C-alpha positions, 0 to 999 in steps of 0.5 A, a space after each residue: 499500500 502507498 501513503 495515498 491508500 492509507 490516507 484514503 482509509 483514514 479519511 485524511 487529506 494531508 499536505 504534501 510535506 506531511 505525506 512525504 514524512 509519513 510515507 517514509 515512516 510507513 515504509 520503515 514500519 512495512 520493512 520491519 514487518 517484512 524482516 519478521 516474515 523471514 523468521 522461521 517459526 515452524 514447530 514453535 508453539 504460540 506464546 501468550 506470555 513470556 512468564 512461567 506463571 500459571 493463573 493464580 486468580 480465584 475462580 470468577 464466581 458471582 455472589 449476590 450481595 444486595 437486592 435491587 431494593 436495597 440498592 435503590 434505597 440509596 438512590 436520590 431518585 428512582 422510577 419503576 425499579 431503576 435509577 432516575 438521572 437528569 437527562 444528558 441530551 438536549 
C-alpha cells in the first residue's frame, strides 16, 4: 500500500510535506514487518506470555450481595425499579 491508500482509509487530506514524512515512516514499518516474515517459526508453539506463571486468580463466581430494593434505597431518585438521573441530551 502507498501513503495515499492509507490516507483514503483514514479519510485524511494531508499536505504534501506531511504525506512525504508519513510515507517514509510507513515504509520503515512495512520493512520491519517484512523482516519478521523471514523468521522461521515452524514447530514453535504460540506464546501468550513470556512468564512461567499460571493463573493464580480465584474462580470468578458471582455472589449476590444486595437486592435491587436495597440498592435503590440509596438512590436520590428512582422510577419503576431503576435509577432516575437527569437527562444528558438536549
